[in-house]
N, C-alpha and C positions, 0 to 999 in steps of 0.2 A: 307969666313969662319966666323962664329959668335963667339963672345967672350963668353967663359965659365965663369960663375959666381957662387959663393957659395950661396946656398939657405938654409936658416935656417928652419928646420922642427922639429916637436915634435912628437915622437912616444912613446906612453905609458908613457908619463911624462918625457921622456929623450930628450934632445936637440941634434940635429945632424946638421952638415953643409954638404951639398951634392953639388958637382960640377954639373952644369947643364947649357946648352945653353939657352938663353932667350926664344927661340921658343918652347922649351920643358918644360918650367916651369909649365904651367897649367897641363900638363899630369903628371908631377912628383908630384905635390900637390894632384892631384886626387888619384894617387897610394898611397901616404903617408896616406891620409885620409882613404882609403880602408883598408890598412894594419893596421893602428891604431885601426880602429873599430874591425877588426878581432881579433887582439891581446887583446884588452880590453874585448871583449866578452868571449874569452877563460879564461882570468884572472878572470873575474867576475863570471864565472861558478864555481870557487872554486875547480875544479878537478885537475888543474895543477898549480904548484907553481914554481916560478923562471922565470926571464925574458928570459933566454936562452931556457928553455923548452917551454915556451909560444911561443917564436919566431919560434922554430922548428915545433911545432904543426900548427902554422899559415902558415908556409912555406909548410908543407905537405897538408894542406887544400887547399891552393891556387894552388899548383901543381895539386892536384886532380881535382879542378874546371877547370883548363886549359886543362888538358888531356881529361876530360869528354867532354868538348866542342869541342875539336879538333877531337875526335874519333866519333863524331856524337851522343853523349849521350844526346844532346839537341834535342828534338823532334820538329824540325822546322815545319814539316807538321801539327803536332798537334797544334802548336801555330798559324799557319796560319788559321786553321779551327776555332779556338776559336775567333780570330780576325774577321773572316768573319761572324761568328754567332753574335758577339757583334755588328758588323756593321749593320746586318740585324735587330737586335733589335732596334738600334738607328733609322734606317730608318723607321721602323714601328711606333715607338713612334712619330717621326716627322710628318709622314703622318697623324696620328690620330690628332695631334695638329693642323696641317694645315686645317683639316676639321672644326675646331672650328672657324676659322677666315674666 
């Protein structure tokens, strides 16, 4: 079992110490950075005031993103189609460039 250590993080200008195993540190820091950006975006919009309300709105937004992704709200087929079209465009451009040499 790994040793759990305190990781110092900063969310919207406030310092927190969060217990975290070393192997999960990078994931925690990514989550903290994502949450901090969401909260700062909400704060900077000027529509919501107060850290508690900003945190609540960020939590609701993140829950919505998660549930949309889980329920298939992300159009994977559409994304695959776009990637395939972009790949074709790149292949075409490379083929044209190869003709020059």
